[in-house]
MIGU-305940 format. One record per residue (C-alpha): z negated, y, x. Coordinates in steps of 0.02 Angstrom, whole numbers, padded with zeros to 5 digits, always signed. Last residue first. Example, Ala and Ser with C-alpha at 12.3 -4.5 7.8 and 13.67 -1.06 7.14 Angstrom:
BEGIN
-00357-00053+00684-00390-00225+00615
END
This chain:
BEGIN
+01487-03604+03775+01658-03610+03696+01773-03458+03771+01865-03338+03673+02051-03286+03715+02096-03110+03725+02261-03055+03650+02241-03074+03463+02077-03000+03474+02168-02856+03581+02300-02839+03416+02160-02844+03281+02067-02682+03358+02200-02582+03393+02246-02589+03208+02057-02562+03160+02063-02410+03303+02220-02352+03224+02149-02391+03028+01985-02275+03084+02080-02130+03158+02212-02118+02998+02063-02113+02886+01940-01975+02988+02099-01910+02983+02142-01899+02813+01944-01863+02758+01961-01697+02859+02104-01646+02799+02072-01681+02615+01900-01573+02662+01973-01452+02742+02108-01420+02596+01965-01417+02484+01886-01277+02585+02042-01172+02609+02056-01175+02404+01881-01136+02378+01753-01263+02369+01602-01281+02235+01467-01290+02344+01354-01364+02282+01427-01485+02150+01553-01520+02314+01384-01563+02412+01352-01686+02272+01467-01794+02242+01468-01820+02446+01300-01852+02423+01329-01996+02300+01475-02077+02395+01379-02082+02547+01234-02137+02468+01327-02279+02387+01402-02323+02546+01229-02355+02624+01182-02472+02485+01338-02574+02546+01285-02571+02714+01109-02649+02662+01193-02754+02544+01313-02848+02678+01170-02852+02790+01090-02969+02718+00904-02966+02736+00794-03040+02873+00861-02957+03046+00915-02819+02965+00711-02788+02922+00667-02771+03087+00774-02607+03143+00703-02526+02970+00529-02553+03005+00577-02477+03194+00657-02314+03098+00482-02312+02943+00349-02299+03095+00400-02166+03198+00473-02096+02999+00306-02094+02919+00198-01995+03049+00317-01872+03061+00373-01820+02886+00262-01689+02864+00256-01651+03034+00441-01611+03070+00454-01514+02885+00333-01412+02979+00416-01393+03143+00598-01353+03069+00519-01219+02951+00452-01141+03089+00591-01133+03208+00710-01207+03307+00772-01073+03405+00702-01056+03547+00823-01089+03674+00749-01225+03786+00686-01307+03594+00856-01326+03545+00923-01397+03701+00776-01513+03695+00817-01540+03502+01001-01585+03562+00940-01720+03720+00816-01794+03605+00942-01815+03487+01076-01885+03602+00943-02027+03665+00908-02083+03458+01090-02087+03417+01124-02184+03595+00996-02323+03522+01038-02340+03349+01229-02340+03368+01177-02499+03515+01054-02587+03380+01173-02559+03262+01318-02645+03366+01242-02817+03423+01175-02866+03247+01328-02798+03206+01444-02927+03290+01605-02828+03395+01784-02815+03344+01809-02696+03485+01920-02550+03415+01844-02579+03249+01670-02633+03256+01623-02559+03441+01712-02397+03367+01643-02378+03205+01481-02407+03295+01479-02284+03395+01553-02135+03296+01446-02166+03164+01272-02163+03302+01371-02007+03354+01361-01918+03187+01201-01846+03149+01131-01645+03165+01259-01571+03078+01350-01451+03209+01277-01528+03363+01319-01716+03307+01481-01674+03281+01528-01624+03442+01393-01751+03525+01475-01892+03442+01663-01834+03506+01603-01835+03678+01503-01984+03677+01635-02075+03596+01744-01998+03708+01634-02062+03863+01616-02226+03791+01843-02262+03783+01842-02190+03956+01721-02332+04026+01817-02458+03920+01969-02416+03981+01898-02396+04162+01838-02585+04130+01678-02660+04107+01648-02728+03931+01585-02930+03868+01632-02922+03665+01494-02982+03564+01564-03095+03454+01501-03157+03282+01621-03042+03153+01577-03107+02975+01482-02928+02931+01622-02833+02972+01742-02926+02853+01616-02910+02726+01597-02751+02723+01796-02683+02739+01832-02566+02619+01669-02535+02562+01617-02484+02749+01770-02377+02764+01752-02283+02622+01567-02245+02656+01607-02208+02846+01734-02089+02774+01634-02002+02645+01491-01992+02798+01605-01874+02895+01657-01762+02743+01491-01725+02665+01443-01664+02841+01583-01582+02871+01567-01497+02702+01401-01432+02738+01443-01375+02908+01607-01271+02820+01471-01184+02678+01347-01145+02823+01516-01054+02905+01566-01121+03070+01563-00996+03240+01394-01027+03308+01434-01214+03281+01596-01208+03386+01569-01158+03571+01396-01151+03602+01310-01298+03514+01480-01391+03482+01525-01377+03694+01340-01410+03752+01319-01550+03640+01476-01638+03700+01472-01621+03868+01277-01716+03850+01332-01865+03730+01467-01896+03861+01337-01952+03999+01259-02017+03825+01426-02131+03789+01460-02184+03934+01265-02271+03948+01264-02336+03781+01457-02395+03783+01400-02485+03935+01257-02554+03876+01298-02622+03738+01154-02708+03638+01086-02855+03618+00882-02854+03555+00762-02886+03688+00620-02887+03565+00543-02719+03696+00734-02644+03699+00741-02650+03494+00563-02576+03482+00598-02426+03611+00775-02404+03513+00681-02398+03342+00533-02290+03417+00670-02178+03492+00764-02162+03329+00612-02108+03236+00554-01977+03365+00729-01896+03419+00800-01948+03269+00689-01848+03180+00693-01681+03287+00877-01715+03273+00899-01711+03089+00774-01568+03081+00876-01467+03179+01033-01510+03074+00956-01484+02898+00866-01302+02975+01048-01253+03047+01107-01297+02872+00990-01179+02785+00860-01219+02663+00887-01260+02476+00783-01361+02446+00901-01493+02347+01048-01478+02458+00992-01413+02627+00841-01501+02658+00890-01645+02544+01057-01670+02606+00982-01648+02806+00847-01765+02776+00945-01913+02701+01093-01924+02845+00964-01849+02959+00883-02001+02983+01021-02070+03072+01168-02192+03026+01222-02342+03094+01107-02451+02996+00935-02515+02997+00827-02399+03085+00904-02234+03046+00905-02320+02846+00708-02363+02867+00681-02189+02916+00782-02078+02775+00693-02199+02673+00531-02131+02695+00612-01977+02737+00622-01926+02571+00433-01934+02531+00400-01828+02677+00535-01723+02657+00464-01664+02489+00268-01664+02586+00314-01495+02657+00153-01416+02594+00046-01548+02658+00112-01514+02845+00069-01328+02836-00092-01388+02770-00129-01516+02903-00082-01377+03039-00246-01340+03089-00229-01340+03287-00349-01451+03322-00342-01566+03163-00150-01564+03138-00085-01541+03328-00224-01649+03382-00191-01791+03261-00015-01782+03321-00047-01794+03505-00153-01949+03472-00018-02016+03338+00112-02024+03489+00017-02075+03606-00025-02229+03505+00153-02246+03435+00229-02276+03604+00090-02348+03693+00118-02492+03562+00311-02481+03599+00287-02519+03784+00138-02644+03748+00316-02738+03651+00351-02804+03804+00246-02968+03834+00316-03043+03659+00237-03023+03488+00265-02870+03349+00387-02970+03241+00336-03141+03298+00446-03247+03393+00592-03386+03401+00703-03284+03470+00872-03276+03363+01026-03351+03433+01130-03255+03559+01280-03178+03493+01438-03289+03571+01523-03212+03719+01681-03123+03741+01793-03109+03871+01873-02926+03894+01902-02821+03741+02049-02711+03813+02087-02649+03980+02118-02706+04141
END
């Protein structure tokens, strides 16, 4: 059996405080361990000067971390263009910083989400992580080393521009979805693995991407409530970033600049991402996603201005946008068809 399966209504919000609940002790433990290690690094290893010298990325990630926790966009969505386009650093630094930042911040948001027992799509998460492991290896060793820096920048901007267009076109419809699909068929497993494989390859090149892939598949193909789709995307982005930065650490190519930028932003990231995860429960999501769409448009124009694409690179941009648009539309149409075939059971 394939398809969406039986749907259930979104669970009502739990009437508990933001930081209350029996499981929140695990999130506090994560935060406590981080700050203990951070203080040892800053003062015990005398890295405080390096952290202060890299203050611009800390300012940028005060927004980026909130975006990472509240939307299907990793913190690298802000960090990459700031480092690469504004500060003139290499694409590899922007990619590695994105993964390092998300490994800390989105993991904090994921633990926060799980401790608050927020609904997630477990099958997509598990299969996505497995697929992402393969995607990271393929992208890191077989794709990323052969791409010029300008192509990486254009790929980043095209991926997020595609997402911005999708959000602008269907934001109200997506925000009106109120069902959480029940998944467990073989087709769902294959789709979940495909999400991880594709998202892992994209993340290996630009540092972000798998969260957007997971989100669009859940929303377009499965018509999933954003209250479950976004936390699932955040969680899969967290685990992929941990694997990705771990892979680069294993091979020793992270670099001092990435580490120093991380030191500057880390104290903000670790709290900003879970704060974003909380914000989406109290503010209209439609406004958040419209804001994200504007960011996508701004960074796209900014990238084109900075790169000044050649004729071949323009064809790459047009091809990327077209390919993404066709994929999005195909998923959307398939989701509508499956939705019309699947009965919704009342409580």
